C-alpha positions as CSV (number, residue, x, y, z in Angstrom):
1,M,-17.2,-47.5,-29.5
2,S,-16.0,-46.7,-25.7
3,N,-13.4,-48.7,-23.9
4,N,-15.3,-48.7,-20.9
5,K,-18.4,-51.3,-21.7
6,A,-20.0,-50.7,-18.7
7,R,-20.4,-47.0,-19.4
8,E,-22.4,-47.4,-22.7
9,Y,-25.0,-49.6,-20.9
10,T,-25.3,-46.3,-18.2
11,S,-28.5,-44.5,-17.5
12,P,-27.6,-40.7,-17.3
13,L,-28.3,-41.2,-13.8
14,I,-25.5,-43.3,-13.5
15,E,-23.1,-41.7,-15.9
16,E,-23.2,-38.4,-13.5
17,L,-22.4,-40.9,-10.3
18,L,-19.6,-42.8,-12.0
19,N,-18.1,-39.4,-12.9
20,E,-18.5,-38.0,-9.9
21,V,-15.5,-36.7,-7.5
22,T,-14.9,-37.1,-3.6
23,P,-14.6,-34.6,-1.4
24,E,-10.5,-35.9,-1.3
25,E,-10.0,-35.8,-4.7
26,M,-11.9,-32.2,-4.8
27,E,-9.3,-31.2,-1.6
28,R,-6.4,-32.6,-3.5
29,T,-7.2,-31.1,-6.4
30,R,-7.6,-27.7,-5.0
31,I,-4.4,-27.9,-3.2
32,E,-2.5,-28.1,-6.3
33,M,-4.7,-25.5,-7.9
34,E,-3.3,-23.3,-5.4
35,N,0.1,-24.7,-5.6
36,M,0.0,-23.6,-9.4
37,D,-2.0,-20.8,-9.3
38,M,1.3,-18.6,-9.0
39,E,3.3,-20.9,-11.0
40,F,5.5,-19.4,-14.3
41,N,5.5,-21.3,-17.4
42,K,5.7,-20.0,-21.2
43,T,1.6,-20.7,-21.2
44,K,1.2,-17.6,-18.5
45,L,4.4,-15.6,-20.6
46,N,2.4,-16.0,-23.9
47,Y,-0.8,-15.2,-22.2
48,I,0.6,-12.3,-20.8
49,A,2.4,-10.9,-23.8
50,N,-0.7,-11.6,-25.7
51,A,-3.0,-9.3,-23.1
52,L,-0.1,-6.7,-23.3
53,K,0.0,-6.9,-27.1
54,E,-3.7,-6.1,-26.9
55,S,-3.4,-3.4,-24.7
56,V,-1.7,-1.6,-27.2
57,N,-4.2,-1.7,-29.1
58,R,-6.4,-0.7,-27.0
59,M,-4.0,2.7,-25.6
60,E,-5.1,5.7,-26.9
61,Y,-2.8,7.9,-24.5
62,T,0.6,9.0,-23.9
63,G,1.1,8.2,-20.6
64,D,5.1,7.7,-18.8
65,I,6.8,4.9,-17.1
66,S,3.5,4.8,-14.1
67,D,1.4,3.9,-17.1
68,L,4.0,0.8,-18.3
69,G,3.9,-0.1,-14.4
70,N,-0.2,0.1,-14.7
71,E,-0.4,-1.9,-18.0
72,I,2.0,-4.5,-16.6
73,G,0.3,-4.3,-13.2
74,I,-3.2,-4.8,-14.5
75,T,-1.9,-7.5,-17.0
76,V,-0.4,-9.8,-14.6
77,G,-3.1,-9.9,-12.4
78,R,-5.5,-10.9,-14.5
79,A,-2.9,-13.7,-15.4
80,Y,-2.4,-14.3,-11.6
81,E,-6.0,-13.8,-9.5
82,N,-6.6,-13.5,-6.1
83,M,-2.6,-12.4,-5.5
84,T,-1.4,-11.9,-2.2
85,E,0.6,-9.3,-0.7
86,E,3.3,-11.8,-0.5
87,N,2.6,-12.8,-4.6
88,I,3.4,-9.0,-5.5
89,N,6.0,-8.5,-3.3
90,D,7.9,-11.6,-4.9
91,F,7.1,-10.2,-8.3
92,I,8.5,-6.7,-7.7
93,S,11.2,-8.6,-6.3
94,G,11.7,-10.7,-9.7
95,F,11.1,-7.3,-11.3
96,R,14.1,-5.4,-9.4
97,H,16.4,-8.3,-10.1
98,G,15.5,-8.3,-13.9
99,I,16.0,-4.7,-14.3
100,S,19.3,-5.7,-12.1
101,L,20.8,-7.8,-14.7
102,T,20.3,-4.6,-17.4
103,N,22.0,-1.7,-15.3
104,G,25.0,-3.1,-14.0
105,T,23.4,-3.1,-10.3
106,H,23.5,-6.5,-10.5
């Protein structure tokens, strides 16, 4: 049984109207999604890690370090659609920083 008694007695048309999103809500959601699109969290890291594991299973060539960069780029590009040049530069800066922490140049 529904918690909303009014919804129990509505027609499909009324139900659709009750579920309609206002333009203001759509705009607020769009802005929130834009800000979230480049967010990094456990979910994104899991997605990227699993996608790279899948790439390993499909890989049928021996390449060099640029091929590794290509595989990472494809995976990150899929995880973060519509990356801007600024987003790409931010990613590269983070990548360089991570390497500097491991090779003593930090």
